[in-house]
C-alpha positions in Angstrom: 0.0 0.0 0.0 1.3 3.5 -0.9 1.8 5.7 2.2 0.4 9.1 2.1 0.8 12.4 4.1 0.5 16.1 3.8 -1.7 18.4 1.7 -2.2 18.4 -2.0 -2.1 21.1 -4.7 -5.9 20.9 -5.5 -8.0 23.1 -3.2 -10.8 20.5 -3.1 -8.5 17.7 -2.2 -6.6 19.8 0.3 -9.8 20.2 2.3 -10.5 16.5 2.0 -7.3 14.4 2.4 -9.3 11.2 2.4 -10.3 12.0 -1.2 -6.6 12.1 -2.2 -6.2 8.7 -0.6 -9.1 7.3 -2.5 -7.7 8.7 -5.8 -4.4 6.9 -5.2 -6.0 3.7 -4.1 -8.4 3.6 -7.1 -5.5 4.5 -9.5 -3.5 1.6 -7.9 -6.2 -0.9 -8.7 -6.2 0.3 -12.3 -2.4 0.0 -12.3 -2.5 -3.6 -11.0 -5.0 -4.6 -13.6 -2.8 -3.2 -16.4 0.5 -4.4 -15.0 -0.4 -7.7 -13.2 2.6 -9.3 -11.4 4.9 -6.5 -12.5 8.5 -6.5 -11.2 10.9 -3.7 -11.6 14.5 -3.9 -12.8 17.4 -3.2 -10.4 17.4 0.4 -11.8 14.2 2.5 -12.3 14.1 5.7 -14.3 11.2 7.5 -12.5 9.5 10.3 -14.4 6.5 12.2 -12.9 4.5 14.1 -15.6 1.7 16.6 -15.7 0.4 17.8 -19.1 3.7 17.0 -20.9 2.4 15.2 -24.0 4.5 17.4 -26.3 7.8 16.7 -24.4 7.7 13.4 -22.7 7.9 11.3 -25.8 11.4 12.4 -26.7 12.5 11.8 -23.0 11.1 8.3 -23.1 12.7 7.6 -26.4 16.1 8.5 -24.9 15.8 6.3 -21.8 18.4 3.5 -21.7 17.5 -0.1 -21.1 20.8 -0.7 -19.3 23.1 1.4 -17.1 26.2 0.5 -15.2 25.7 -3.1 -16.2 22.1 -3.2 -14.7 18.8 -3.4 -16.4 16.7 -0.2 -16.4 12.9 0.0 -16.2 11.2 3.3 -17.0 8.3 4.1 -14.6 6.1 7.1 -15.4 3.6 8.5 -12.8 1.1 10.7 -14.6 -0.2 13.3 -12.2 -3.7 13.7 -13.7 -4.0 16.4 -16.4 -6.1 17.0 -19.4 -3.8 16.0 -22.3 -2.5 12.7 -23.6 0.6 12.3 -21.5 -0.7 9.0 -20.2 -1.2 7.6 -23.7 2.2 8.7 -24.8 3.7 7.0 -21.8 1.8 3.8 -22.4 2.5 3.7 -26.1 6.3 4.0 -25.3 6.1 0.7 -23.3 6.9 2.4 -20.0 5.4 1.0 -16.8 2.7 3.7 -16.3 0.8 4.7 -13.2 -2.0 7.2 -13.9 -3.5 9.3 -11.2 -7.1 10.2 -12.1 -6.6 13.7 -10.5 -3.8 16.2 -10.3 -2.4 15.8 -6.7 0.9 17.6 -7.0 4.4 16.6 -7.9 5.2 15.6 -4.3 2.4 13.1 -4.2 3.3 11.7 -7.7 6.9 11.2 -6.5 5.8 9.4 -3.4 3.7 7.1 -5.4 6.7 6.3 -7.6 9.0 5.8 -4.6 6.5 3.4 -3.0 6.3 1.4 -6.1 10.1 1.1 -6.4 10.3 0.0 -2.7 7.5 -2.5 -3.1 8.3 -3.9 -6.5 12.0 -4.8 -6.1 14.1 -1.9 -7.4 17.5 -1.3 -5.9 18.2 2.2 -7.4 16.0 5.0 -8.6 16.9 7.8 -11.0 14.4 10.7 -11.1 14.3 13.0 -14.1 12.0 15.6 -15.6 9.4 15.0 -18.2 10.0 18.4 -20.0 13.4 17.5 -21.6 15.6 19.5 -19.3 17.6 16.4 -18.2 19.5 14.2 -20.6 18.5 10.5 -20.1 21.9 9.6 -21.6 23.5 10.8 -18.4 21.8 8.2 -16.2 25.0 6.1 -15.9 26.9 9.2 -14.7 24.3 9.7 -12.0 24.0 6.0 -11.1 27.7 5.1 -10.8 28.4 6.4 -7.3 25.5 4.3 -6.0 26.7 1.2 -7.7 30.3 1.8 -6.4 28.9 2.3 -2.9 30.3 5.8 -2.7 27.0 7.5 -2.0 23.3 6.9 -1.2 22.0 10.0 -2.9 23.4 11.7 -6.0 22.3 15.1 -7.1 22.9 16.4 -10.6 24.7 19.7 -10.8 24.3 22.2 -13.6 26.8 24.4 -11.8 29.6 21.7 -12.0 28.4 20.8 -15.4 26.8 23.1 -18.0 23.6 25.2 -17.8 22.4 26.1 -21.3 19.4 28.2 -20.1 19.5 32.0 -19.9 17.4 32.9 -16.8 20.0 34.6 -14.6 17.5 35.0 -11.7 17.0 31.2 -11.6 20.7 30.7 -11.8 21.2 33.0 -8.8 18.5 31.3 -6.9 20.2 27.9 -7.5 23.4 29.2 -5.9 21.6 30.9 -2.9 19.6 27.9 -2.0 22.6 25.6 -2.4 24.6 27.7 0.1 21.7 27.6 2.6 21.1 23.9 2.3 24.8 23.1 2.3 25.0 24.9 5.7 22.0 23.0 7.0 23.5 19.7 5.9 27.1 20.6 6.9 28.3 19.6 3.4 29.1 21.4 0.1 26.5 21.1 -2.7 26.2 23.4 -5.7 22.7 22.5 -7.1 20.2 21.4 -4.4 17.1 22.2 -6.5 17.9 19.9 -9.4 15.3 17.2 -9.9 17.8 14.9 -11.6 18.7 12.5 -8.8 19.9 9.0 -8.2 18.7 7.3 -5.0 19.4 4.1 -3.2 16.1 2.3 -2.5 17.2 1.4 1.1 17.6 5.1 1.7 14.2 5.8 0.3 12.7 3.1 2.5 14.0 5.1 5.5 13.1 8.6 4.2 10.0 8.4 1.9 7.4 7.9 4.7 8.6 11.2 6.3 7.8 13.3 3.2 4.7 15.5 3.2 5.2 18.3 0.7 2.8 18.4 -2.3 5.4 20.4 -4.3 9.1 21.3 -4.2 9.9 17.9 -2.7 13.5 18.1 -4.1 14.3 20.3 -1.0 12.4 18.2 1.5 13.9 14.9 0.4 17.4 16.2 0.4 17.2 17.9 3.8 15.7 14.8 5.5 18.3 12.5 3.9 21.2 14.6 5.0 19.8 15.0 8.5 19.3 11.2 8.7 23.0 10.8 7.8 22.8 9.3 4.3 25.7 9.9 2.1 25.1 12.7 -0.5 27.3 13.6 -3.5 27.0 15.4 -6.8 27.8 14.7 -10.4 28.1 17.3 -13.2 25.4 17.2 -15.9 23.9 19.4 -18.6 20.8 21.4 -17.9 18.7 22.0 -21.0 15.9 24.4 -21.8 12.4 23.0 -21.8 11.7 21.2 -25.1 8.4 23.2 -25.4 5.9 25.0 -23.3 6.4 27.0 -20.1 7.4 26.0 -16.6 4.6 25.1 -14.1 6.6 26.4 -11.2 5.3 29.9 -11.6 7.2 33.2 -11.7 10.7 33.4 -10.3 9.7 35.4 -7.1 6.8 33.1 -6.3 8.9 30.0 -6.9 11.6 31.4 -4.6 9.1 32.2 -1.8 7.5 28.8 -2.0 10.7 26.9 -2.3 12.3 28.8 0.6 9.2 28.1 2.8 9.7 24.4 2.1 13.5 24.6 2.9 13.1 26.4 6.2 10.0 24.5 7.2 11.5 21.1 6.6 14.8 22.0 8.3 12.9 23.2 11.4 10.7 20.1 11.5 13.6 17.6 11.3 16.3 19.6 13.1 16.4 17.0 15.9 15.9 14.0 13.6 18.3 11.1 14.7 20.6 9.5 12.2 19.5 6.3 10.6 20.8 3.0 12.1 
């Protein structure tokens, strides 16, 4: 059963959290009918998508079937929406979980994490559905986990190459990375990057502690660092969206909301013990 927590991005569901649970449970029944007895490969490429029918096809076409000598399964969690993202994912052959309503990126990720824990994966690589991450770099992200050098790998557009032109977003990346590095007593350069490689044993410890409906990149990283899991970075290329506009809102609004999650999560887990 998929564990739930926190609020959702839909006003109606936010006032009725039981409804969110019912949406996920009903969607899980549909998933089990479509994918009976499914088992995931040792590596899962996890993509959460909301209204990305114009972009996700190229991302799925670029997903490898093997990385670092291990088989890769592509898992898409479709977070509701009004377009044909779900059909594009199904047509690609990806294992596809379709939420009947838009619950928010945090919920969609938690659904994906729970499936990976339950269905036998060892490693998870999360990447965006909009084409900003290169699936060809999955082996780069995965290698520190396979070599047992880390439990959590964050892609860095600062160490690698950022091909976008929004200087305000670039400044925000550096500011929040400094803040979160201080919180975690480490040195990270790109803490808001959604391209991440995760050990499933780490997720099994951390995932049930997650509550944010959005901006879960910050929440997951802060809790993992506080719990004492090993975090490192790898340089990657950050690409412009293939098409369309960001769903994160204007820069100032994104910064305020992201900052609220950063400080709220740090305060909540500041006395969290290390994992055993």
